C-alpha positions as CSV (number, residue, x, y, z in Angstrom):
1,X,6.6,5.9,-14.5
2,X,8.5,2.8,-13.6
3,X,7.2,-0.5,-12.5
4,X,8.4,-4.0,-11.8
5,X,8.7,-6.4,-14.8
6,X,5.9,-8.7,-13.6
7,X,3.4,-5.9,-12.7
8,X,0.5,-5.2,-15.0
9,X,-0.3,-1.5,-15.2
10,X,-3.9,-0.8,-16.2
11,X,-3.2,2.5,-17.9
12,X,0.2,2.2,-19.5
13,X,1.1,-0.9,-21.4
14,X,4.5,-2.5,-21.4
15,X,5.4,-0.8,-24.7
16,X,4.5,2.6,-23.3
17,X,1.2,3.0,-25.2
18,X,-2.0,3.9,-23.4
19,X,-4.6,1.2,-22.7
20,X,-7.8,1.9,-24.7
21,X,-10.0,2.7,-21.6
22,X,-7.6,5.4,-20.6
23,X,-6.9,7.0,-24.0
24,X,-9.4,9.9,-23.7
25,X,-8.5,10.5,-20.0
26,X,-4.7,10.5,-20.9
27,X,-5.4,13.2,-23.6
28,X,-7.2,15.3,-21.0
29,X,-4.6,14.8,-18.3
30,X,-1.7,15.8,-20.6
31,X,-3.5,19.1,-21.4
32,X,-3.8,20.0,-17.7
33,X,-1.6,22.4,-15.8
34,X,0.1,20.3,-13.0
35,X,-0.3,23.2,-10.6
36,X,-4.1,23.1,-11.1
37,X,-4.2,19.4,-10.5
38,X,-2.2,19.8,-7.3
39,X,-4.6,22.5,-6.2
40,X,-7.6,20.3,-6.9
41,X,-6.0,17.5,-4.9
42,X,-5.8,19.8,-1.9
43,X,-9.3,21.0,-2.6
44,X,-10.6,17.4,-2.4
45,X,-8.9,16.9,1.0
46,X,-10.5,20.0,2.3
47,X,-13.9,18.9,1.1
48,X,-13.5,15.5,2.8
49,X,-12.5,17.2,6.0
50,X,-15.3,19.7,5.9
51,X,-17.9,16.9,5.1
52,X,-16.5,14.7,7.9
53,X,-15.5,11.8,5.8
54,X,-13.3,10.2,8.3
55,X,-12.7,6.8,10.0
56,X,-11.5,5.8,13.4
57,X,-8.4,3.7,13.9
58,X,-8.7,1.2,16.7
59,X,-5.7,1.1,19.0
60,X,-4.3,4.4,17.8
61,X,-4.4,6.8,20.7
62,X,-2.7,9.6,18.9
63,X,-4.9,9.8,15.8
64,X,-8.3,8.4,16.5
65,X,-9.9,10.0,13.5
66,X,-8.3,10.1,10.1
67,X,-9.2,11.1,6.5
68,X,-9.0,8.4,4.0
69,X,-6.6,9.8,1.3
70,X,-8.2,10.4,-2.1
71,X,-6.3,10.2,-5.3
72,X,-7.7,12.2,-8.2
73,X,-6.6,9.8,-11.0
74,X,-9.6,7.5,-11.7
75,X,-9.4,3.8,-12.2
76,X,-11.1,3.1,-15.5
77,X,-12.7,-0.2,-16.7
78,X,-14.1,-0.7,-20.2
79,X,-17.7,-1.8,-20.7
80,X,-16.5,-5.2,-21.8
81,X,-14.3,-5.7,-18.7
82,X,-17.1,-4.7,-16.4
83,X,-19.7,-7.0,-18.2
84,X,-17.4,-10.0,-17.6
85,X,-16.7,-9.0,-14.0
86,X,-20.4,-8.4,-13.2
87,X,-21.5,-11.8,-14.6
88,X,-18.9,-13.5,-12.4
89,X,-19.9,-11.5,-9.3
90,X,-23.6,-12.2,-9.8
91,X,-22.9,-16.0,-10.2
92,X,-20.9,-16.0,-7.0
93,X,-23.4,-14.0,-4.9
94,X,-26.3,-16.2,-6.0
95,X,-24.2,-19.3,-5.1
96,X,-23.3,-17.8,-1.7
97,X,-27.0,-17.2,-0.8
98,X,-27.9,-20.7,-1.9
99,X,-25.0,-22.1,0.2
100,X,-26.0,-20.2,3.3
101,X,-29.6,-21.4,3.0
102,X,-28.4,-25.0,2.5
103,X,-26.0,-24.9,5.5
104,X,-28.9,-23.8,7.8
105,X,-31.4,-26.1,6.3
106,X,-30.8,-29.3,4.3
107,X,-27.0,-29.3,4.4
108,X,-26.9,-31.1,1.1
109,X,-23.4,-29.9,0.3
110,X,-22.1,-31.5,3.5
111,X,-23.9,-34.8,2.8
112,X,-22.4,-34.8,-0.7
113,X,-18.9,-34.5,0.9
114,X,-18.0,-31.3,-1.0
115,X,-17.1,-29.4,2.2
116,X,-15.9,-31.0,5.5
117,X,-18.6,-31.0,8.1
118,X,-16.2,-29.9,10.8
119,X,-15.5,-26.7,8.8
120,X,-19.1,-25.7,9.6
121,X,-19.7,-27.4,13.0
122,X,-16.6,-25.9,14.5
123,X,-16.9,-22.5,12.9
124,X,-17.5,-19.5,15.1
125,X,-19.5,-17.8,12.3
126,X,-22.1,-20.6,12.2
127,X,-25.1,-19.7,14.3
128,X,-27.3,-22.6,15.5
129,X,-30.1,-20.1,16.1
130,X,-30.5,-19.8,12.3
131,X,-31.0,-23.6,11.8
132,X,-34.4,-24.3,10.1
133,X,-35.2,-20.6,9.5
134,X,-35.5,-19.0,6.1
135,X,-35.3,-15.1,6.0
136,X,-37.9,-13.1,4.0
137,X,-37.4,-13.6,0.3
138,X,-34.8,-16.3,1.1
139,X,-32.1,-13.6,1.0
140,X,-29.2,-13.8,3.5
141,X,-26.7,-11.4,2.0
142,X,-28.6,-8.3,1.1
143,X,-25.4,-6.3,0.7
144,X,-22.2,-7.9,-0.5
145,X,-18.8,-6.3,-1.1
146,X,-16.7,-8.7,-3.2
147,X,-12.9,-7.9,-3.1
148,X,-11.3,-8.4,-6.5
149,X,-7.7,-8.1,-7.6
150,X,-6.2,-8.1,-11.0
151,X,-2.9,-9.5,-12.2
152,X,-3.1,-9.2,-16.0
153,X,-5.3,-7.9,-18.8
154,X,-7.9,-10.6,-18.4
155,X,-6.8,-12.0,-15.1
156,X,-9.2,-11.2,-12.3
157,X,-9.4,-13.0,-9.0
158,X,-11.7,-12.8,-6.0
159,X,-9.7,-12.1,-2.9
160,X,-12.5,-12.1,-0.3
161,X,-16.3,-12.3,0.0
162,X,-17.6,-9.8,2.4
163,X,-21.0,-11.1,3.3
164,X,-21.5,-9.7,6.9
165,X,-21.4,-5.9,7.0
166,X,-19.3,-4.7,4.0
167,X,-18.2,-1.1,4.4
168,X,-16.8,1.5,2.0
169,X,-19.8,2.3,-0.2
170,X,-20.0,5.9,1.1
171,X,-16.5,6.5,-0.1
172,X,-17.4,5.2,-3.5
173,X,-20.3,7.8,-3.7
174,X,-18.3,10.7,-2.2
175,X,-15.4,10.0,-4.5
176,X,-17.6,10.3,-7.6
177,X,-19.3,13.4,-6.2
178,X,-15.9,15.0,-5.6
179,X,-14.7,14.2,-9.1
180,X,-17.9,15.6,-10.6
181,X,-17.5,18.9,-8.7
182,X,-13.8,19.3,-9.5
183,X,-13.7,18.2,-13.1
184,X,-17.2,18.5,-14.7
185,X,-15.7,19.0,-18.1
186,X,-14.1,15.6,-17.9
187,X,-17.5,13.9,-17.5
188,X,-18.8,15.9,-20.4
189,X,-16.0,14.4,-22.6
190,X,-16.1,10.8,-21.3
191,X,-19.3,8.8,-20.8
192,X,-19.1,7.1,-17.4
193,X,-21.8,5.0,-15.9
194,X,-23.3,6.7,-12.8
195,X,-23.2,5.4,-9.3
196,X,-25.4,8.0,-7.6
197,X,-28.5,5.8,-7.6
198,X,-27.0,3.4,-5.1
199,X,-28.8,4.8,-2.0
200,X,-32.2,4.7,-3.8
201,X,-31.5,1.1,-5.0
202,X,-30.4,0.1,-1.5
203,X,-33.6,1.3,0.0
204,X,-35.7,-0.4,-2.7
205,X,-33.8,-3.6,-2.3
206,X,-34.2,-3.6,1.5
207,X,-37.9,-2.8,1.3
208,X,-38.4,-5.7,-1.2
209,X,-37.2,-8.0,1.7
210,X,-39.8,-6.7,4.2
211,X,-41.2,-9.4,6.5
212,X,-44.6,-11.0,6.3
213,X,-45.8,-8.9,9.2
214,X,-45.3,-5.7,7.2
215,X,-48.7,-4.5,5.8
216,X,-47.9,-1.0,4.5
217,X,-44.9,0.8,3.1
218,X,-41.8,-0.8,4.8
219,X,-40.0,1.4,7.3
220,X,-36.2,1.0,7.1
221,X,-33.7,1.9,9.8
222,X,-29.9,1.6,10.0
223,X,-28.6,0.2,13.3
224,X,-25.2,1.6,14.3
225,X,-23.0,0.9,17.3
226,X,-22.5,4.6,17.7
227,X,-20.2,7.5,17.0
228,X,-17.1,5.7,18.1
229,X,-17.4,3.0,15.5
230,X,-14.8,3.2,12.7
231,X,-17.5,3.4,10.0
232,X,-19.9,5.7,11.8
233,X,-19.7,8.3,9.0
234,X,-20.9,5.7,6.6
235,X,-23.8,4.6,8.8
236,X,-25.0,8.2,9.1
237,X,-24.4,8.9,5.4
238,X,-26.4,6.0,4.2
239,X,-29.3,6.6,6.5
240,X,-29.5,10.2,5.4
241,X,-29.2,9.3,1.7
242,X,-31.9,6.6,2.0
243,X,-34.2,8.7,4.0
244,X,-34.0,6.1,6.8
245,X,-33.7,6.5,10.5
246,X,-30.3,6.0,12.1
247,X,-30.7,4.2,15.4
248,X,-28.7,2.6,18.2
249,X,-29.7,-0.4,20.2
250,X,-31.1,1.6,23.1
251,X,-33.5,3.3,20.6
252,X,-35.2,0.0,19.8
253,X,-37.4,-2.3,21.9
254,X,-40.0,-5.1,21.5
255,X,-43.5,-3.8,21.3
256,X,-46.5,-6.1,20.6
257,X,-44.4,-8.7,18.8
258,X,-42.6,-6.2,16.6
259,X,-39.4,-4.2,16.9
260,X,-40.2,-0.5,17.4
261,X,-38.0,2.6,17.5
262,X,-38.3,5.5,19.9
263,X,-39.4,8.8,18.3
264,X,-40.8,12.1,19.6
265,X,-44.3,10.8,18.8
266,X,-43.8,7.5,20.6
267,X,-42.6,4.1,19.3
268,X,-42.9,3.3,15.6
269,X,-42.5,-0.2,14.1
270,X,-39.4,-0.9,12.1
271,X,-39.8,-3.5,9.2
272,X,-36.3,-3.8,7.9
273,X,-33.2,-3.2,10.0
274,X,-29.9,-2.7,8.1
275,X,-27.6,-3.5,11.0
276,X,-24.0,-2.5,11.0
277,X,-23.0,-4.4,14.2
278,X,-21.6,-7.9,14.4
279,X,-23.8,-11.0,15.1
280,X,-22.3,-11.4,18.6
281,X,-23.7,-8.0,19.7
282,X,-27.1,-8.2,18.0
283,X,-29.2,-9.7,20.8
284,X,-27.9,-10.1,24.4
285,X,-30.6,-12.8,25.0
286,X,-29.4,-14.9,22.1
287,X,-25.7,-14.1,21.8
288,X,-23.2,-12.1,24.0
289,X,-25.2,-11.4,27.2
290,X,-22.9,-8.4,27.9
291,X,-23.8,-6.6,24.7
292,X,-25.1,-3.0,25.1
293,X,-25.2,-2.4,21.3
294,X,-28.1,-4.7,20.3
295,X,-31.8,-5.2,21.0
296,X,-32.9,-7.8,23.6
297,X,-35.4,-10.2,22.0
298,X,-34.8,-9.2,18.4
299,X,-33.9,-12.8,17.3
300,X,-37.2,-14.1,18.6
301,X,-39.1,-11.4,16.6
302,X,-36.9,-12.1,13.6
303,X,-37.6,-15.8,13.6
304,X,-41.4,-15.1,14.1
305,X,-41.4,-13.0,10.9
306,X,-41.7,-9.6,12.6
307,X,-38.6,-8.0,11.2
308,X,-36.0,-8.4,8.5
309,X,-32.4,-8.1,9.5
310,X,-29.9,-7.3,6.8
311,X,-27.5,-9.0,6.4
312,X,-29.0,-12.0,8.0
313,X,-27.4,-13.3,11.2
314,X,-25.1,-16.2,10.4
315,X,-24.3,-14.9,6.9
316,X,-20.7,-14.5,8.0
317,X,-20.2,-18.2,7.5
318,X,-19.8,-17.4,3.8
319,X,-16.9,-15.0,4.1
320,X,-14.9,-17.1,6.4
321,X,-11.5,-17.5,4.7
322,X,-11.4,-21.2,5.1
323,X,-14.8,-21.5,3.4
324,X,-13.5,-19.1,0.7
325,X,-11.0,-21.8,-0.3
326,X,-14.0,-24.0,-1.3
327,X,-15.8,-21.3,-3.3
328,X,-15.1,-22.9,-6.7
329,X,-16.8,-26.1,-5.5
330,X,-19.6,-24.1,-3.9
331,X,-20.4,-22.2,-7.1
332,X,-20.4,-25.4,-9.2
333,X,-22.6,-27.3,-6.6
334,X,-25.3,-24.7,-6.6
335,X,-25.2,-23.3,-10.1
336,X,-24.1,-26.3,-12.1
337,X,-21.5,-24.1,-13.7
338,X,-17.8,-23.5,-13.4
339,X,-16.9,-20.4,-11.5
340,X,-16.5,-17.4,-13.9
341,X,-14.2,-15.7,-11.4
342,X,-11.2,-17.5,-10.1
343,X,-10.1,-17.8,-6.5
344,X,-6.6,-17.0,-5.3
345,X,-4.7,-20.3,-4.5
346,X,-5.3,-20.9,-0.8
347,X,-3.5,-23.1,1.7
348,X,-5.6,-24.3,4.6
349,X,-3.3,-24.3,7.6
350,X,-5.6,-26.7,9.4
351,X,-4.3,-29.4,7.1
352,X,-0.9,-30.7,8.2
353,X,0.6,-30.8,4.7
354,X,-0.5,-27.3,3.9
355,X,0.7,-26.1,7.3
356,X,4.2,-27.6,6.7
357,X,4.4,-25.8,3.4
358,X,3.3,-22.5,4.9
359,X,5.8,-22.7,7.8
360,X,8.6,-23.5,5.3
361,X,7.7,-20.5,3.1
362,X,6.4,-17.8,5.4
363,X,8.7,-15.2,3.9
364,X,7.0,-15.6,0.5
365,X,3.3,-15.9,1.5
366,X,0.4,-13.7,2.8
367,X,-1.1,-15.3,5.9
368,X,-4.5,-14.3,7.2
369,X,-6.8,-15.0,10.1
370,X,-9.9,-16.9,8.8
371,X,-12.2,-14.4,10.5
372,X,-9.9,-11.4,10.1
373,X,-10.7,-8.1,8.3
374,X,-9.3,-4.6,7.7
375,X,-5.8,-5.8,7.2
376,X,-5.4,-6.7,10.9
377,X,-3.8,-9.9,12.1
378,X,-2.2,-10.7,8.8
379,X,1.4,-11.3,7.7
380,X,2.7,-10.1,4.3
381,X,5.8,-12.3,4.2
382,X,7.9,-10.4,1.6
383,X,7.4,-7.1,3.5
384,X,7.9,-8.6,7.0
385,X,11.1,-8.5,9.1
386,X,12.7,-11.7,10.5
387,X,11.5,-10.8,13.9
388,X,7.9,-10.4,12.7
389,X,8.0,-13.7,10.8
390,X,9.3,-15.5,13.9
391,X,6.6,-14.0,16.1
392,X,3.9,-15.0,13.5
393,X,5.3,-18.5,13.2
394,X,4.5,-19.0,16.9
395,X,0.9,-17.8,16.5
396,X,0.5,-20.1,13.5
397,X,1.9,-23.1,15.2
398,X,-0.3,-22.5,18.3
399,X,-3.6,-22.2,16.3
400,X,-3.1,-23.4,12.7
401,X,-6.8,-23.8,12.0
402,X,-7.2,-20.0,12.6
403,X,-5.2,-19.2,9.5
404,X,-5.0,-19.6,5.7
405,X,-2.2,-18.6,3.4
406,X,-2.0,-17.4,-0.1
407,X,0.8,-16.6,-2.6
408,X,1.9,-13.0,-2.8
409,X,0.1,-11.8,-6.0
410,X,1.6,-9.1,-8.2
411,X,-1.5,-6.8,-8.0
412,X,-2.1,-4.6,-11.0
413,X,-1.2,-0.9,-10.7
414,X,-3.0,2.3,-11.6
415,X,-1.2,5.6,-11.6
416,X,-1.6,8.1,-8.7
417,X,-1.0,11.8,-8.9
418,X,2.3,12.8,-7.2
419,X,4.6,15.9,-7.4
420,X,6.5,14.4,-10.3
421,X,3.4,13.5,-12.3
422,X,2.1,10.0,-12.3
423,X,3.4,7.0,-10.4
424,X,2.1,3.4,-10.3
425,X,0.5,2.0,-7.1
426,X,-1.1,-1.3,-6.4
427,X,-4.9,-1.5,-6.2
428,X,-7.9,-3.7,-5.5
429,X,-11.6,-3.3,-6.2
430,X,-14.7,-3.7,-4.0
431,X,-17.9,-3.7,-6.1
432,X,-21.1,-3.4,-4.1
433,X,-23.9,-5.9,-4.7
434,X,-27.6,-5.6,-3.6
435,X,-29.7,-8.8,-3.4
436,X,-33.4,-9.0,-3.1
437,X,-36.2,-11.3,-4.3
438,X,-36.4,-9.0,-7.4
439,X,-32.8,-9.9,-8.4
440,X,-29.2,-8.9,-8.1
441,X,-28.1,-5.3,-8.6
442,X,-24.4,-4.5,-9.0
443,X,-23.3,-0.8,-9.0
444,X,-21.0,-0.2,-12.0
445,X,-17.5,0.2,-10.6
446,X,-17.2,0.1,-6.8
447,X,-14.5,1.3,-4.4
448,X,-10.9,1.1,-5.7
449,X,-8.5,1.0,-2.8
450,X,-4.9,2.0,-3.5
451,X,-1.7,1.3,-1.6
452,X,-0.2,4.8,-1.5
453,X,3.3,3.7,-0.4
454,X,5.5,2.7,-3.3
455,X,5.8,-1.1,-3.6
456,X,3.2,-1.8,-0.8
457,X,0.5,-4.4,-1.5
458,X,-1.7,-3.4,1.6
459,X,-4.6,-1.2,0.4
460,X,-6.7,-1.2,3.6
461,X,-7.5,2.3,4.8
462,X,-6.7,1.2,8.4
463,X,-3.2,0.4,7.2
464,X,-2.5,3.6,5.3
465,X,-4.2,3.0,2.0
466,X,-6.3,5.5,0.0
467,X,-9.2,5.4,-2.5
468,X,-9.9,6.3,-6.1
469,X,-13.0,7.0,-8.1
470,X,-13.8,3.9,-10.3
471,X,-15.2,4.5,-13.8
472,X,-17.0,2.0,-15.9
473,X,-17.3,3.4,-19.4
474,X,-20.6,3.4,-21.3
475,X,-20.7,1.0,-24.3
């Protein structure tokens, strides 16, 4: 294995020794026949194809449905590393919920001058329909996917806060199930914290946020845009694993002041709706009038206490990338503590001085749309051609407030299995967090995304990245 001089490899130290969390795995790996491992890798691909674990690629006419490549070398975190990470994640998620409530109610952080008012007032993710309203349990972000990158042994940074409809948890669960089936002896030798209780915890967490109108056992449903959505497999998977109904907008209607779903026995009331559609499509009477995906009138029922919507409409204000740049101030304002997890240095292109710096250094920076996701609409300067940089420069000059920029981090690497053995590839981590009035629940590990192309820093599945099982070791 070879790697750049400034890259931190999580398994193999600079002196060639094995990092402690990987020692037992390394012993096992070296005892394995490479042919068997290659066969197991093909077996995993066949399993994913048979199970239907695919995603759609928007704008790709030739390959609408793809497998997300799975690598059989796990990413391993020690108990100590995970304890530190989870404390920082919980602090951040609690601050985000407090921030969203404040923004739609007292706006104390704006009055204190800690965040510019125009950053909220002119933000497309801010929903005036949520002003003065508090969701059941005062929870806005019921499910959060916090993207974390690592640059050194103790150097973890939050790259993004996904507070709208974070995806990927089904791949975390299926990756573990696949590893358990292929290498049961490995889990007998190494004590790894389980992730299989996530669907049960998700259901309990959502049920704990049931609205005041709910009088019995809360009925939970998952709202999907339909089979053509890129994450439809996940919507179907989670509904099935939770024992919840999978519904589309045309299955729901307002009945006697509640939202009810169509069944073979008539309409049944839904108490908690885990929606996997964007705010703009949620209610054609309140948002986009042309939406065919949502439920007419659901916002009125929501504000009247007749249903819980998870995540709450308007929660996306917290994962706006311009707001992200203020997260250290947000954490300190609402918790009274310094942020335990650091932000990546961020240049707000709306600010003239920052814009000048970014334009002068485009070839060295990563530039992102403030509302972008999935790796779309971004520029990775060091990997871009002169033509791509010139085209992006025009977009940036035309709408500077639509972008932020960050330095190109040397993301840590974890080995992947290749024909020659092991080879380092860059990774990030998306832990999944559940929030309810009962507390914050963080699944140990999360989804490790890996850039399968040598030298690439882009881990998004839509851009050719793969995934790994993520292990958190028992103490």
